[in-house]
N, CA, C and O atoms as CSV, one atom per row, in Angstrom:
chain,resi,resn,atom,element,x,y,z
A,1,MET,N,N,0.852,-1.176,0.000
A,1,MET,CA,C,0.000,0.000,0.000
A,1,MET,C,C,0.896,1.236,0.000
A,1,MET,O,O,1.838,1.322,0.787
A,2,THR,N,N,0.605,2.183,-0.874
A,2,THR,CA,C,1.406,3.395,-0.956
A,2,THR,C,C,0.616,4.570,-0.407
A,2,THR,O,O,-0.615,4.595,-0.439
A,3,HIS,N,N,1.355,5.530,0.092
A,3,HIS,CA,C,0.731,6.759,0.594
A,3,HIS,C,C,0.691,7.786,-0.523
A,3,HIS,O,O,1.622,7.882,-1.323
A,4,ASN,N,N,-0.376,8.542,-0.573
A,4,ASN,CA,C,-0.400,9.606,-1.564
A,4,ASN,C,C,0.406,10.797,-1.047
A,4,ASN,O,O,0.861,10.793,0.097
A,5,SER,N,N,0.580,11.803,-1.882
A,5,SER,CA,C,1.404,12.961,-1.540
A,5,SER,C,C,0.909,13.661,-0.281
A,5,SER,O,O,1.717,14.091,0.541
A,6,LYS,N,N,-0.389,13.782,-0.120
A,6,LYS,CA,C,-0.961,14.452,1.046
A,6,LYS,C,C,-0.615,13.692,2.333
A,6,LYS,O,O,-0.287,14.311,3.346
A,7,ASP,N,N,-0.686,12.360,2.299
A,7,ASP,CA,C,-0.356,11.546,3.465
A,7,ASP,C,C,1.104,11.719,3.867
A,7,ASP,O,O,1.418,11.785,5.055
A,8,ARG,N,N,1.985,11.792,2.898
A,8,ARG,CA,C,3.413,11.956,3.197
A,8,ARG,C,C,3.681,13.299,3.848
A,8,ARG,O,O,4.585,13.404,4.677
A,9,LYS,N,N,2.930,14.323,3.499
A,9,LYS,CA,C,3.101,15.647,4.106
A,9,LYS,C,C,2.454,15.698,5.488
A,9,LYS,O,O,2.950,16.393,6.375
A,10,THR,N,N,1.376,14.987,5.678
A,10,THR,CA,C,0.647,15.010,6.937
A,10,THR,C,C,1.423,14.318,8.048
A,10,THR,O,O,1.435,14.807,9.178
A,11,LEU,N,N,2.063,13.209,7.761
A,11,LEU,CA,C,2.788,12.472,8.792
A,11,LEU,C,C,3.886,13.314,9.435
A,11,LEU,O,O,3.946,13.371,10.663
A,12,PRO,N,N,4.755,13.972,8.669
A,12,PRO,CA,C,5.762,14.815,9.315
A,12,PRO,C,C,5.130,15.988,10.087
A,12,PRO,O,O,5.633,16.381,11.139
A,13,ALA,N,N,4.051,16.532,9.572
A,13,ALA,CA,C,3.384,17.638,10.264
A,13,ALA,C,C,2.800,17.164,11.583
A,13,ALA,O,O,2.887,17.870,12.587
A,14,ALA,N,N,2.206,15.977,11.594
A,14,ALA,CA,C,1.643,15.431,12.828
A,14,ALA,C,C,2.758,15.147,13.827
A,14,ALA,O,O,2.594,15.394,15.021
A,15,SER,N,N,3.871,14.640,13.361
A,15,SER,CA,C,5.014,14.371,14.231
A,15,SER,C,C,5.558,15.677,14.809
A,15,SER,O,O,5.905,15.745,15.989
A,16,ARG,N,N,5.629,16.698,13.980
A,16,ARG,CA,C,6.109,18.022,14.430
A,16,ARG,C,C,5.151,18.601,15.471
A,16,ARG,O,O,5.592,19.188,16.459
A,17,MET,N,N,3.855,18.439,15.259
A,17,MET,CA,C,2.867,18.932,16.231
A,17,MET,C,C,3.039,18.229,17.570
A,17,MET,O,O,2.976,18.872,18.618
A,18,LYS,N,N,3.254,16.924,17.548
A,18,LYS,CA,C,3.454,16.163,18.779
A,18,LYS,C,C,4.712,16.645,19.500
A,18,LYS,O,O,4.715,16.805,20.720
A,19,ASP,N,N,5.772,16.874,18.737
A,19,ASP,CA,C,7.007,17.381,19.332
A,19,ASP,C,C,6.774,18.745,19.990
A,19,ASP,O,O,7.264,19.001,21.089
A,20,LEU,N,N,6.029,19.610,19.312
A,20,LEU,CA,C,5.747,20.936,19.859
A,20,LEU,C,C,4.858,20.855,21.095
A,20,LEU,O,O,5.061,21.603,22.052
A,21,GLU,N,N,3.874,19.957,21.085
A,21,GLU,CA,C,3.023,19.770,22.259
A,21,GLU,C,C,3.843,19.290,23.450
A,21,GLU,O,O,3.638,19.752,24.573
A,22,ASP,N,N,4.771,18.364,23.211
A,22,ASP,CA,C,5.647,17.874,24.275
A,22,ASP,C,C,6.524,18.998,24.826
A,22,ASP,O,O,6.732,19.103,26.034
A,23,LYS,N,N,7.027,19.826,23.931
A,23,LYS,CA,C,7.870,20.947,24.352
A,23,LYS,C,C,7.067,21.934,25.194
A,23,LYS,O,O,7.563,22.421,26.210
A,24,ILE,N,N,5.846,22.231,24.790
A,24,ILE,CA,C,4.990,23.141,25.542
A,24,ILE,C,C,4.708,22.579,26.926
A,24,ILE,O,O,4.764,23.309,27.915
A,25,GLN,N,N,4.405,21.290,27.007
A,25,GLN,CA,C,4.151,20.673,28.310
A,25,GLN,C,C,5.384,20.751,29.205
A,25,GLN,O,O,5.266,20.988,30.408
A,26,GLY,N,N,6.549,20.557,28.632
A,26,GLY,CA,C,7.789,20.671,29.395
A,26,GLY,C,C,8.021,22.079,29.903
A,26,GLY,O,O,8.419,22.276,31.051
A,27,LEU,N,N,7.771,23.060,29.047
A,27,LEU,CA,C,7.924,24.460,29.453
A,27,LEU,C,C,6.924,24.839,30.541
A,27,LEU,O,O,7.261,25.570,31.473
A,28,GLU,N,N,5.694,24.340,30.420
A,28,GLU,CA,C,4.685,24.613,31.450
A,28,GLU,C,C,5.097,23.996,32.788
A,28,GLU,O,O,4.914,24.610,33.839
A,29,ALA,N,N,5.645,22.799,32.751
A,29,ALA,CA,C,6.107,22.153,33.984
A,29,ALA,C,C,7.261,22.940,34.603
A,29,ALA,O,O,7.318,23.107,35.822
A,30,ASN,N,N,8.175,23.421,33.769
A,30,ASN,CA,C,9.285,24.241,34.266
A,30,ASN,C,C,8.780,25.534,34.882
A,30,ASN,O,O,9.271,25.959,35.928
A,31,LEU,N,N,7.805,26.161,34.242
A,31,LEU,CA,C,7.232,27.390,34.776
A,31,LEU,C,C,6.546,27.128,36.111
A,31,LEU,O,O,6.715,27.894,37.059
A,32,ASP,N,N,5.775,26.052,36.188
A,32,ASP,CA,C,5.115,25.705,37.450
A,32,ASP,C,C,6.143,25.530,38.568
A,32,ASP,O,O,5.937,26.002,39.686
A,33,SER,N,N,7.233,24.860,38.267
A,33,SER,CA,C,8.283,24.654,39.267
A,33,SER,C,C,8.918,25.975,39.681
A,33,SER,O,O,9.160,26.202,40.866
A,34,ALA,N,N,9.188,26.836,38.725
A,34,ALA,CA,C,9.804,28.124,39.029
A,34,ALA,C,C,8.878,28.991,39.881
A,34,ALA,O,O,9.335,29.659,40.809
A,35,VAL,N,N,7.591,28.983,39.576
A,35,VAL,CA,C,6.629,29.758,40.353
A,35,VAL,C,C,6.542,29.207,41.773
A,35,VAL,O,O,6.465,29.975,42.732
A,36,GLU,N,N,6.552,27.896,41.909
A,36,GLU,CA,C,6.509,27.290,43.248
A,36,GLU,C,C,7.748,27.664,44.055
A,36,GLU,O,O,7.641,27.996,45.235
A,37,ILE,N,N,8.906,27.613,43.437
A,37,ILE,CA,C,10.136,27.993,44.132
A,37,ILE,C,C,10.093,29.456,44.550
A,37,ILE,O,O,10.477,29.797,45.669
A,38,ALA,N,N,9.622,30.326,43.648
A,38,ALA,CA,C,9.499,31.741,43.987
A,38,ALA,C,C,8.574,31.924,45.175
A,38,ALA,O,O,8.876,32.700,46.082
A,39,TYR,N,N,7.461,31.227,45.182
A,39,TYR,CA,C,6.500,31.308,46.286
A,39,TYR,C,C,7.154,30.872,47.597
A,39,TYR,O,O,7.044,31.549,48.620
A,40,LEU,N,N,7.829,29.743,47.544
A,40,LEU,CA,C,8.444,29.202,48.753
A,40,LEU,C,C,9.603,30.064,49.264
A,40,LEU,O,O,9.961,29.994,50.439
A,41,ARG,N,N,10.173,30.859,48.394
A,41,ARG,CA,C,11.274,31.744,48.796
A,41,ARG,C,C,10.791,33.138,49.153
A,41,ARG,O,O,11.596,34.051,49.336
A,42,GLY,N,N,9.475,33.306,49.253
A,42,GLY,CA,C,8.935,34.556,49.760
A,42,GLY,C,C,8.313,35.501,48.755
A,42,GLY,O,O,7.862,36.581,49.138
A,43,ALA,N,N,8.271,35.143,47.499
A,43,ALA,CA,C,7.692,36.021,46.478
A,43,ALA,C,C,6.190,35.757,46.351
A,43,ALA,O,O,5.658,35.633,45.248
A,44,THR,N,N,5.525,35.676,47.495
A,44,THR,CA,C,4.110,35.324,47.490
A,44,THR,C,C,3.248,36.376,46.799
A,44,THR,O,O,2.310,36.037,46.077
A,45,GLU,N,N,3.562,37.645,47.019
A,45,GLU,CA,C,2.771,38.709,46.389
A,45,GLU,C,C,2.950,38.700,44.874
A,45,GLU,O,O,1.988,38.909,44.135
A,46,TRP,N,N,4.171,38.460,44.410
A,46,TRP,CA,C,4.440,38.379,42.977
A,46,TRP,C,C,3.647,37.224,42.362
A,46,TRP,O,O,3.046,37.378,41.298
A,47,VAL,N,N,3.646,36.072,43.029
A,47,VAL,CA,C,2.895,34.920,42.532
A,47,VAL,C,C,1.405,35.240,42.537
A,47,VAL,O,O,0.702,34.922,41.577
A,48,ARG,N,N,0.913,35.868,43.611
A,48,ARG,CA,C,-0.517,36.206,43.701
A,48,ARG,C,C,-0.934,37.112,42.555
A,48,ARG,O,O,-2.009,36.934,41.983
A,49,LEU,N,N,-0.096,38.079,42.214
A,49,LEU,CA,C,-0.434,39.032,41.146
A,49,LEU,C,C,-0.293,38.438,39.742
A,49,LEU,O,O,-1.105,38.729,38.863
A,50,ASN,N,N,0.714,37.621,39.531
A,50,ASN,CA,C,1.020,37.137,38.188
A,50,ASN,C,C,0.475,35.750,37.867
A,50,ASN,O,O,0.246,35.425,36.702
A,51,TYR,N,N,0.268,34.936,38.890
A,51,TYR,CA,C,-0.209,33.562,38.698
A,51,TYR,C,C,-1.261,33.243,39.756
A,51,TYR,O,O,-1.034,32.396,40.621
A,52,PRO,N,N,-2.416,33.918,39.693
A,52,PRO,CA,C,-3.416,33.773,40.759
A,52,PRO,C,C,-3.921,32.350,40.973
A,52,PRO,O,O,-4.163,31.958,42.115
A,53,SER,N,N,-4.085,31.571,39.916
A,53,SER,CA,C,-4.562,30.198,40.121
A,53,SER,C,C,-3.494,29.357,40.811
A,53,SER,O,O,-3.812,28.522,41.658
A,54,GLN,N,N,-2.244,29.570,40.456
A,54,GLN,CA,C,-1.168,28.850,41.139
A,54,GLN,C,C,-1.021,29.337,42.577
A,54,GLN,O,O,-0.714,28.557,43.479
A,55,TYR,N,N,-1.242,30.633,42.780
A,55,TYR,CA,C,-1.175,31.166,44.147
A,55,TYR,C,C,-2.178,30.462,45.045
A,55,TYR,O,O,-1.842,30.055,46.157
A,56,GLU,N,N,-3.402,30.317,44.571
A,56,GLU,CA,C,-4.430,29.648,45.382
A,56,GLU,C,C,-4.011,28.221,45.724
A,56,GLU,O,O,-4.157,27.781,46.865
A,57,ARG,N,N,-3.496,27.509,44.741
A,57,ARG,CA,C,-3.059,26.134,44.971
A,57,ARG,C,C,-1.901,26.092,45.960
A,57,ARG,O,O,-1.901,25.279,46.884
A,58,LEU,N,N,-0.923,26.958,45.772
A,58,LEU,CA,C,0.245,26.970,46.648
A,58,LEU,C,C,-0.125,27.412,48.060
A,58,LEU,O,O,0.386,26.876,49.043
A,59,HIS,N,N,-1.005,28.384,48.147
A,59,HIS,CA,C,-1.447,28.854,49.460
A,59,HIS,C,C,-2.151,27.726,50.217
A,59,HIS,O,O,-1.899,27.509,51.402
A,60,MET,N,N,-3.022,27.023,49.527
A,60,MET,CA,C,-3.724,25.905,50.162
A,60,MET,C,C,-2.736,24.793,50.547
A,60,MET,O,O,-2.874,24.170,51.600
A,61,GLN,N,N,-1.762,24.559,49.703
A,61,GLN,CA,C,-0.828,23.466,49.944
A,61,GLN,C,C,0.153,23.774,51.073
A,61,GLN,O,O,0.459,22.891,51.875
A,62,PHE,N,N,0.651,25.007,51.151
A,62,PHE,CA,C,1.731,25.305,52.073
A,62,PHE,C,C,1.356,26.203,53.254
A,62,PHE,O,O,2.019,26.151,54.290
A,63,ASP,N,N,0.311,27.023,53.123
A,63,ASP,CA,C,0.051,28.012,54.156
A,63,ASP,C,C,-1.246,27.832,54.912
A,63,ASP,O,O,-1.418,28.421,55.979
A,64,SER,N,N,-2.152,27.044,54.397
A,64,SER,CA,C,-3.431,26.887,55.083
A,64,SER,C,C,-3.263,25.998,56.299
A,64,SER,O,O,-2.519,25.018,56.280
A,65,CYS,N,N,-3.956,26.355,57.333
A,65,CYS,CA,C,-3.950,25.526,58.535
A,65,CYS,C,C,-4.848,24.323,58.315
A,65,CYS,O,O,-5.925,24.440,57.731
A,66,ALA,N,N,-4.406,23.182,58.776
A,66,ALA,CA,C,-5.235,21.984,58.659
A,66,ALA,C,C,-6.394,22.103,59.611
A,66,ALA,O,O,-6.224,22.479,60.771
A,67,ALA,N,N,-7.578,21.782,59.119
A,67,ALA,CA,C,-8.782,21.901,59.960
A,67,ALA,C,C,-8.952,20.695,60.830
A,67,ALA,O,O,-9.908,20.620,61.602
């Protein structure tokens, strides 16, 4: 079975998209780690202003009193 011209172009494009998605996920994980480190080192106000959803998660994880 042979691939037509369109199929040959689509496969590399799909592979490139997967590579880019993996790279984005890696960058997001690195950013999450950097924001967490900043929070833990005292940049809580900076995190609250620039990454409010992460601030809420970090605040609940590290600063909330256990009920």
